Every structure is written in structure tokens, then in C-alpha cells.
VOTORGU-116236 format. One record per atom (N, C-alpha, C, O): x, y, z; residue in one letter. Coordinates in steps of 0.1 Angstrom, whole numbers, plus 2048, in hexadecimal, padded with zeros to 3 digits. Layout:
# VOTORGU-116236
XYZA/...
***
This chain:
# VOTORGU-116236
8A0C78687M/89FC6968DM/89CC5F682M/893C5F67AM/8A4C58683Q/8A2C4967BQ/89CC42682Q/8A0C3F68DQ/88FC4067AT/885C37681T/885C2867AT/885C2766ET/885C1C684I/883C0E67BI/875C0767DI/86EC08687I/874C01676T/866BFA679T/864BEF677T/866BEA66CT/85EBE8680L/862BDA683L/853BD5681L/849BD8688L/856BCD674C/844BC2677C/84CBBA673C/854BB966BC/845BAE682I/84ABA0688I/839B9868BI/82FB9C692I/839B91688P/82DB85687P/825B85694P/82CB8269EP/819B89696I/816B836A5I/813B796A8I/80CB786B2I/816B6E6A1T/815B636A2T/826B606AAT/828B576B2T/830B686A7L/83EB606A9L/83DB616BCL/838B686C5L/843B576B9T/845B516C9T/853B576CAT/85BB546C2T/855B5F6D7M/862B616DFM/865B5C6E8M/85DB5B6F1M/878B556EAS/87AB4F6F2S/87CB54702S/87DB60704S/87DB4D70AK/886B5E718K/894B5471BK/896B49718K/89CB60724P/893B6B71EP/897B76713P/8A1B7670CP/88CB81714M/889B84709M/893B90705M/896B9970DM/897B906F6S/8A3B9E6F6S/89CBAA6F4S/890BAA6F3S/8A1BB66F4Q/89CBC46F4Q/891BC46EDQ/885BC76EFQ/895BC06E5V/88EBBE6D5V/87DBB96D3V/873BBE6CEV/882BAA6DBD/874BA66DFD/86BBAB6E5D/85FBAC6E3D/874BAE6F1A/86DBB66FEA/863BC36FDA/85BBC8705A/869BC86EDC/864BD66EFC/859BD16E6C/84DBD36E9C/85DBCB6D9Y/84BBC66D4Y/842BC16E2Y/838BC86E5Y/844BB76E8H/839BB26F8H/836BBA6F8H/82ABBB6F3H/83BBC46FCY/836BD2705Y/831BDD6FEY/82DBE6705Y/830BDD6F0Q/82BBE66E6Q/81BBDE6E4Q/811BE46E6Q/81BBD06DFC/813BC26DBC/804BC96E7C/7F9BCD6E4C/80DBC76F5T/804BC9702T/800BD6703T/7F7BDA70AT/808BE06FAQ/803BEF6FCQ/803BF370AQ/7FCBFC70DQ/80EBEB716G/814BF0721G/80CBEB72EG/810BEA739G/7FCBE8728Q/7F6BE7731Q/7F8BDC73DQ/7EEBDB744Q/800BD7740L/806BC7749L/810BD1752L/816BDC751L/80DBC775CT/817BD076BT/826BCA76BT/828BBE768T/82DBD176FV/83CBCC76FV/83FBC2772V/848BBD76AV/83BBBB77BN/83CBAB780N/838BA5775N/83FB9B773N/82EBA776BK/829B9F763K/832BA0758K/833B95753K/838BAA753Y/83DBAA747Y/84DBA474BY/852B9A746Y/853BAC756A/85FBA175CA/859B8F75CA/861B88755A/853B8B760D/852B7C759D/84FB78751D/855B6D74ED/843B81743E/841B80736E/854B7D72FE/858B75727E/85BB87736W/869B8A72FW/872B80730W/879B7D727W/873B7873EG/87EB77747G/886B7C74BG/890B7774DG/885B8974CW/88EB94756W/889B93761W/880B8C765W/892B9C769S/891BA0777S/886BAD77BS/886BB9778S/881BA8781Y/87BBB9783Y/881BC5783Y/87CBD077FY/88FBC4789Y/899BD4786Y/897BD5775Y/891BDE770Y/89CBCC76DQ/89FBCD760Q/891BD275AQ/88FBDB753Q/887BCA75FT/879BCF757T/875BDB755T/872BE274BT/876BDD766D/872BED766D/87ABF8763D/875C03761D/88ABF6763M/890C0075CM/88EBFE74BM/894C06744M/888BF5745F/888BF4739F/875BFD730F/871C02726F/871BF873CI/867BFD735I/867C0C737I/860C1272FI/86FC13743R/870C20746R/872C2973BR/86BC33738R/881C23734S/885C23728S/87EC2771CS/87FC32716S/875C1A71BI/86CC1E70FI/862C28711I/85DC2E707I/85EC2B71CM/850C33722M/85CC44720M/856C4C719M/867C47724T/868C51721T/870C50715T/879C58715T/870C4A70BW/87BC4C6FDW/86AC4C6F3W/86AC4F6E8W/85DC486F8H/851C4F6F4H/84AC576F6H/841C596EEH/84CC5E702D/84AC6A704D/854C736FCD/84FC7C6F6D/861C726FDL/86AC7B6F2L/865C806E8L/864C8C6E4L/860C716E0C/85DC736D4C/84DC736CFC/847C736C4C/84BC726DBN/837C7A6D6N/830C6D6D0N/826C6E6C9N/834C626D1I/833C566CAI/827C4D6D5I/829C4A6E1I/817C4A6CCN/814C406D6N/811C356D4N/80DC306C9N/812C2E6E1I/813C1C6DEI/806C166D7I/7FBC186DBI/80BC0E6CCN/800C0A6C6N/80ABF96C0N/815BF46C3N/801BF76B7N/807BE76B3N/80EBE56ABN/810BD96A9N/819BF46A1N/821BF2699N/82BBF76A5N/828BFD6B0N/83ABF369FI/843BF36A8I/850BFE69EI/859BFD696I/84BC086A4N/854C186A1N/85BC1B6ABN/859C226B5N/86DC116A6T/875C146B3T/883C146B4T/889C096B3T/88BC216B6N/89AC1D6B0N/8A0C186C1N/8A6C1E6CAN/89BC096BFI/8ADC066CCI/8B5C0A6CFI/8B8C086DBI/8BFC136C6N/8C7C156CAN/8C7C256D4N/8D2C286D9N/8BFC2A6D6N/8B7C326DFN/8B2C306EBN/8B0C386F4N/8B2C296EAI/8ACC236FAI/8B5C22706I/8BBC18709I/8B4C2C70BN/8C1C2B718N/8BAC22721N/8B1C25729N/8BFC15720T/8C1C0D72CT/8CBC07731T/8D5C05729T/8CCC01743D/8D4BFB746D/8DABEC741D/8E6BE8743D/8D0BE573BI/8CDBDA738I/8D1BD572CI/8CABCC727I/8DFBDC725N/8DCBD5717N/8E5BC7716N/8E8BC370AN/8E8BC0721T/8EFBB2720T/8EDBAB727T/8F3BA1727T/8E2BAF731S/8E2BA873BS/8D5B9E738S/8D1B99742S/8CEB9C72DV/8BEB9472EV/8C3B8A720V/8BAB8471AV/8D3B8771DT/8D7B83711T/8E1B78714T/8ECB7B718T/8DCB6C713N/8E8B5F714N/8EBB5E724N/8F5B5D72BN/8DEB5F726N/8DFB5D739N/8E6B6773EN/8E6B6674AN/8EFB7273AN/8F8B7B740N/8F0B7E74EN/8E4B7D752N/8FBB81753T/8F4B8975FT/8F8B93768T/900B8E770T/8F6B9E76AN/8FDBA976FN/8F8BAA77EN/8ECBA9780N/902BAC788T/8FFBAB797T/8FEBC179BT/906BCA799T/8F5BBF79FK/8F8BD07A9K/8F8BD07B3K/8F1BC87B9K/902BDF7BDN/900BDC7CBN/8F0BE07CFN/8E7BE77C9N/8EFBDA7DAI/8E0BE07E0I/8E4BE07EFI/8E5BD67F5I/8E5BEA7F3N/8E9BEC807N/8F2BDE809N/8F0BD4810N/8FEBE3800N/90DBD5805N/909BCD802N/912BC4803N/900BC67FDN/8FBBB77FEN/901BB47EEN/901BC07EAN/905BAD7E3N/905BAA7D8N/8F7BA27D4N/8F9B967D7N/8ECBA57D0I/8E1B9D7C7I/8E4B9B7C1I/8ECBA37BBI/8E0B917BBN/8E0B8E7ACN/8D5B947A2N/8CBB8C7A2N/8D5B9F79BI/8C6BA2793I/8C3B9C785I/8B9BA077EI/8CCB94781G/8CDB93772G/8C4B89770G/8C3B87763G/8BDB82776G/8B7B78771G/8B4B6B780G/8BDB69788G/8A9B67781G/8A8B5E788G/8A6B6379AG/8A6B6F79BG/8A4B5D7A1G/8A7B5E7AFG/89BB687B7G/893B707B1G/89CB677C2S/88EB6B7C8S/88FB787C9S/884B7E7CAS/89CB7F7C8N/8A0B887C9N/89DB967BFN/89FBA17C2N/897B917B0N/893B967A9N/884B997A7N/881B9D79CN/879B967B1N/872B9E7B2N/871BAB7BEN/866BAD7C3N/87ABB37C2Y/87ABBE7C8Y/87BBC87BEY/880BC77B2Y/876BD17C5N/878BE47C2N/882BE67CAN/887BE17D4N/885BF27C1Y/892BF67CBY/891C077C8Y/88FC0E7BDY/895C0D7DBL/895C1C7DBL/8A5C207D9L/8ACC187DFL/8ADC2C7D0S/8B7C307D1S/8B9C3B7DDS/8B9C477DAS/8BAC377EAL/8BCC417EFL/8CDC437F5L/8D4C397F7L/8D2C507F6L/8DFC577FAL/8E8C4B7F4L/8F0C457FAL/8E5C4A7E7D/8EBC457DCD/8ECC387DED/8F8C367DED/8E4C297E2T/8E5C1D7E7T/8D6C1C7E4T/8CDC237E9T/8D4C0E7D9D/8CBC087D7D/8C4C007E6D/8CABF87EED/8B7C047E5Y/8B0BFB7F2Y/8A9BF67EDY/8A3BFC7E4Y/8A7BE47F3P/897BE17EEP/88EBE27F4P/88FBE3800P/87FBE37EEV/875BE67F4V/871BDA7F9V/875BCF7F4V/867BDB805E/862BCC809E/853BCA7FDE/849BD17FAE/858BBE7F9Q/84BBBC7EFQ/83CBB87F3Q/833BB17EDQ/83ABBC7FCS/82EBC07FDS/827BCB7FAS/81BBCC7F9S/832BD87F7T/82BBE27F6T/829BE37E8T/82EBDE7DET/81CBEE7EBQ/812BEF7E2Q/818BF67D2Q/821BFE7D5Q/818BF67C4D/81FBF67B9D/819C057B9D/822C0E7B8D/811C087B9G/80AC197B9G/810C237CBG/812C2F7CBG/811C1D7D3L/81AC237DBL/82AC267DAL/830C317DDL/832C197D5Y/839C197D2Y/841C227C6Y/84CC267C8Y/83AC257BAV/83AC327AFV/839C3B7B4V/842C447B2V/82EC3C7BEY/82EC4B7C3Y/839C517CBY/83CC5C7C9Y/83EC4A7D3V/850C4C7DCV/856C4C7D3V/85AC577CEV/859C457CFR/86BC3D7C8R/867C4F7B9R/870C547B4R/85BC547B6N/85EC627ADN/85BC6C7B1N/859C747A9N/85AC6F7BDN/853C7B7C5N/862C7F7D0N/864C7A7DBN/86BC897CCP/876C8E7D0P/872C8F7DFP/878C897E8P/866C977E0H/864C977F0H/868C877FBH/870C85805H/85FC807F2C/85EC747FCC/86FC6E7FBC/872C67804C/877C707F2I/882C6A7F1I/88BC717FCI/892C6B804I/88AC837FDL/891C8A809L/88DC89812L/896C8981AL/882C87816L/87EC83823L/883C74827L/888C72832L/883C6881DL/889C5D821L/897C5F826L/89BC5D832L/89FC6681BE/8ABC6581CE/8B3C6D82DE/8BCC6A834E/8AAC7882DY/8ACC7F83BY/8AEC74844Y/8B8C7284AY/8A2C6C845W/8A0C6384FW/8AAC59852W/8AEC5585DW/8AEC56845L/8B8C4B83FL/8C7C50845L/8D0C49849L/8C7C5C844S/8D9C6184ES/8D9C60859S/8E2C5A85DS/8D2C64860G/8D0C6086CG/8D0C52874G/8D5C4F87EG/8C7C4A86AY/8C9C3D86DY/8D7C35871Y/8DAC2E87AY/8DDC3A862I/8EBC37864I/8F3C3B86CI/8F8C32873I/8F4C4586EA/8FAC4E871A/901C46885A/90BC4388AA/8EFC4688AS/8F0C3D894S/8F2C31899S/8F2C2C8A4S/8F3C2C88CG/8FDC1E88CG/8F7C0F884G/8FCC04881G/8E9C14883N/8DEC0C87AN/8E2C0586EN/8EEC06869N/8D7BFD868T/8E1BF785AT/8D2BF6854T/8CABED858T/8CFC0184AL/8BFBFB843L/8BFBF283DL/8C9BF3836L/8B9BE583AE/8B9BDB831E/8ABBD982AE/8ACBD581EE/8A4BD982DI/899BDE81FI/88DBE8828I/88ABE6834I/888BF581BV/881BFC81FV/871BF8821V/869BF4818V/871BFA82BL/85EBF2833L/854BFA82BL/854C0782BL/848BF0821A/83ABF981DA/834C02828A/82DC0C824A/835BFF837K/82DC0A83FK/838C16840K/833C22842K/847C1683ED/84AC2583FD/849C2C833D/849C38834D/848C25823L/843C2C81BL/834C2F81BL/830C37813L/82DC29823G/81BC2C822G/81DC3B82DG/816C4482AG/827C3E839V/829C48842V/82DC51837V/824C57830V/83EC54834V/840C5B827V/83AC6181FV/83EC6C81CV/82EC5A819S/826C5D810S/81BC66815S/819C6F80DS/815C6581ES/810C6A826S/813C7882CS/80BC81830S/81DC7782BL/826C84837L/823C8D82DL/81EC98831L/825C8A820V/82FC92813V/821C9880EV/820CA480AV/814C8C80ER/809C92807R/7FDC9D813R/7F4CA5810R/801C9B81DG/7FECA2829G/806CAF827G/7FDCB782AG/811CB6825G/819CBE824G/81FCBE834G/81FCC783CG/822CB5835N/82ACB3846N/838CAF845N/83ECA884DN/83DCB583BM/851CB283AM/852CBA842M/859CB684BM/850CC3843D/857CCD84CD/857CC8860D/861CCA867D/84BCC3864K/849CB9872K/851CB086FK/85BCAE875K/84FCA9866A/856C9B863A/868C9F868A/86DC99871A/86DCA7863K/87ACA685DK/880CB086EK/88CCB1870K/879CB5877Q/878CBA885Q/87BCB388BQ/885CB4892Q/86FCA588AI/86CC9A892I/87FC8F893I/888C8E89CI/87DC8B886I/88BC86883I/897C8D889I/89EC87892I/899C99885D/8A2CA288BD/8A1C9D89CD/8A9C958A1D/899CA18A2W/895CA28AFW/89AC918B3W/8A5C918B8W/895C878B2L/898C778ACL/8A6C758B3L/8A8C6F8BEL/8AEC7B8AAW/8BBC738A8W/8C8C7E8ACW/8D3C7B8AAW/8C3C8B8B0N/8CAC938BAN/8C9C968C6N/8D4C968CDN/8B8C9B8CCS/8B8CA08D7S/8B8C938E1S/8B7C878DFS/8B9C9E8F0D/8BAC968F9D/8AFC91906D/8B0C8C911D/8A3C968FCH/894C95905H/894C86907H/897C7D900H/890C86911Y/888C78917Y/883C7090BY/88AC67908Y/877C73903R/873C6A8FDR/87BC678F2R/87CC5C8EER/881C708ECA/892C6F8E3A/898C628E7A/898C578E2A/89EC688F0R/8A4C5F8F3R/89CC4C8F5R/8A3C438F2R/891C4B8F8Y/88AC458F9Y/887C388EEY/887C2B8EFY/886C3F8E6L/881C3D8D6L/891C378D4L/893C2B8D0L/89CC3F8D6R/8AAC3B8D0R/8ACC2E8D7R/8B1C268CFR/8AAC2A8E1E/8B0C238EBE/8A8C138E7E/8ADC088E8E/89EC168E4N/891C0C8E7N/892C098D2N/888C048CDN/899C0C8CBK/897C0D8C0K/88CC0F8B5K/88CC0C8AAK/883C168BDI/876C1E8B4I/877C2A8ABI/870C348AAI/880C268A4V/885C2F89EV/87FC2E88AV/887C30881V/878C2B889M/875C2887AM/86CC2F87AM/865C35883M/86BC2F86CL/85CC3F867L/853C3A86CL/84DC42873L/850C3186CS/83EC2E86FS/83BC3187DS/831C37881S/843C2C882S/842C3088FS/843C37895S/83CC3989FS/84DC3E890L/851C4D893L/849C5788FL/845C60896L/844C54883L/83DC64878L/830C5E878L/828C63870L/82DC5487FN/81AC52878N/810C5B87FN/813C62888N/805C58879K/7FDC6487EK/7FAC6288EK/7FBC6C896K/7F7C57892S/7F6C598A0S/801C638AAS/7FDC6C8B2S/809C618A7V/819C638AEV/81FC728A5V/829C788A8V/817C7589BL/81EC7E895L/81DC8D898L/825C95893L/814C928A0L/80ECA18A9L/814CA08B6L/815CAC8BBL/818C948C0S/81BC928CAS/82EC928CBS/836C958D4S/82EC8D8BEN/83FC8C8C0N/840C998BAN/84BC9E8BFN/83DCA18B3Y/83DCAD8AAY/83ECB98B7Y/842CC58B4Y/839CB48C6E/836CBE8D1E/846CBE8DAE/84ECC78DFE/847CAE8D9Y/852CAD8E0Y/85CCB28DAY/865CB78E0Y/85ACB18CCS/86CCB68C3S/86ECC88C6S/879CCE8C4S/861CCC8CCK/860CDF8CDK/868CDE8DBK/86FCE68E1K/865CD28DDQ/86FCD58F0Q/87DCD48EFQ/882CCF8E6Q/887CDC8FBS/895CDA8FES/895CCD909S/88DCC590ES/8A0CCE909T/8A3CC1910T/898CC0921T/898CC992AT/891CB3922I/88BCB492EI/88ECA6932I/893C9D92BI/88BCA593FT/888C94944T/87CC95948T/875CA0948T/877C8294FP/86AC8694EP/86AC88957P/866C94955P/86BC8895FS/866C93968S/86DC91976S/873C86979S/86DC9C980K/878CA198DK/872CA0999K/866CA299CK/87DC9A9A0T/879C919A8T/879C9E9B6T/883CA49BBT/86BCA09BAP/86ACA89C4P/86FCAD9D0P/870CA59DAP/872CB99D2T/875CB99E1T/870CB69EET/867CBD9F1T/875CAF9F6P/86BCAFA02P/867CB4A0BP/872CB6A11P/85CCB7A14T/85DCBBA18T/85ECB8A25T/859CAEA29T/867CC3A30P/86CCBFA3DP/861CBBA46P/856CBFA47P/86ACB2A4EL/860CAFA56L/85CCB9A63L/866CBCA69L/851CBEA68P/855CBFA75P/857CBDA7FP/855CB2A83P/85FCC7A87T/86BCC8A9AT/85FCCDA9FT/855CD2A9CT/867CC6AABF/85ECCCABCF/869CCFAC3F/873CC7AC2F/86ACD8ACBD/874CD6AD7D/86FCCEADED/865CC6ADBD/878CD0AEDS/875CC0AFAS/869CC3B01S/868CBCB0BS/85CCCEAFCQ/854CCFB02Q/844CCEAF8Q/838CD2AFAQ/84ECC6AECG/83FCC7AE6G/83CCD2AD9G/835CD0ACFG/844CDDADCN/840CEAAD6N/843CEBAC5N/84FCEBAC3N/83CCEDABBL/842CEAAABL/84BCF6AACL/848D02AADL/856CF0AA9I/860CFDAA1I/862CFDA95I/867CF3A8EI/85BD11A90T/85BD11A83T/869D17A82T/871D1CA8AT/86AD15A6FT/878D1EA6ET/875D2AA62T/86FD29A57T/87BD33A67T/875D41A58T/886D46A5AT/88ED45A64T/885D49A4EN/898D4BA49N/89ED43A51N/8A4D46A5BN/89DD39A4FN/8A9D33A58N/8A9D35A65N/8B3D32A6BN/89DD3CA6CV/8A5D3FA7DV/897D36A83V/88BD36A7DV/899D2EA8CE/891D25A94E/889D2EA9DE/88ED37AA4E/878D2AA9CK/873D32AA6K/86DD26AB1K/86BD1AAADK/86BD29ABAF/863D1EAC7F/855D25AC8F/84CD21AD0F/
***
């Protein structure tokens, strides 16, 4: 592999938005210790572009077994990134996010969103989501599988997902860590397909988000419901017949449909 060594003075001032070379130099100088949001601010890039670029750098270093240090030994041509032209000359790219065109090329409040790819669509994640939770869910195939399992039924029922909520990610993370994937999937099937009175109630009242359906306080009860067949809330009791009397006031009893006086 050809190695290009860049010797850049530490006093060099870099303009915004930075080029990929400038951003790589800055990342190496800071030893990757800043948050993605901080790097995005320093480089003048969107959060999405910054996250993709940093992951490309980390992947390249892992493959080459090179430790981060204050010298830059990098082959820019080998960095696999989707942002080759998006940060130069104020050029912007657009990405289809849940059927809405959101500019991710630079500027605008939408640039601070993280995204999860679910069912071939990138959905924005609620901004209050902790970075650790987001990274865990994004990198865990079991979490993605469970989210997509629920989402397919959610969409098929005529709903539209605008944003992935932090509390839903928290529930998914807890389920996967606790080994409750099978219970969760059974409850999801029950929710969308069962004629059980409780499942109908949840659907009719739009109580179908993961945080409401699978949180710790209702997980076991909903799991028990999911094991039951079609059930109505209660059966109307058969009324007890009123006693009857003959003309002299004697009680008339019935045995095998034969009246006795």
C-alpha cells in the first residue's frame, strides 16, 4: 500500500467547511476524543456527514492496524465515504429521509439528527436520545431486527413513522439485553393480528408504540394475553328464571321440561 505522509504546521488555520484532508488532520490531532457533534461544528459539516467520515477513518485504521498519533499517515483515496464533494464550494447533497427531502449538506436545524436505517429507509432519531443508546441500537443487529419487525406491522396498519423515539429505543435495548426477543415478537404478532379484546383495544386507541406495548410494567401481562385465543371481555350471564305459581299460590317447578305442581 502506498503511504502519503502529510507534514502540516500545527499553527495552520483551516477554513470552514473543511476539506476531507483538513478534517482528517484535525481528527488525528485531537486523537478522536471529541464527540461527533463537536467535530461537525469544528468542520462545518452535518452530523450525518461527520459520522460517516469518522467511521470511515476508524475502519481504515482498523484494517491497517495503525494507531492514532500526531503524524498523519493516510491514503485519502482508500477512504470509503459518501461525502466526497458535499463539503466543498458549499455544494449540498440531499437524502430521502422517510419520504421527506431533508437537506444534510450544510446548515439547517435538521443536520443534528442521527438516523437509523430500517426497512431500507433512513428515519431520524429523536435528538434527546443519548449517544450511547443510539450507537448500541444502531450497531446491534438484534435491535434493528426487532425494530423492523414492529415497524412492518405499524406501516401495514396504515401508520407513518416520522421519527424514532428515544423511549422506544430504550425499550428495544432493554429487551435485547434481557433476552426477551421472542416474547417481544410474539406480543407484536398478537398486537397486529389478534382478535383478542385487549389487542383490539390497543389498536383502536393507538397504543401501539414499543414503549407502551413492551415496557417492563406490561411486558409479562401482554405476553400472557398473547398466548390466549380470541377472547371477549366478559360473557353476559344467563338470567335466572323467575319462580311461577299456580292459581292457589303453589310453586310450580320444572324438571326435564315437565311442570310439577
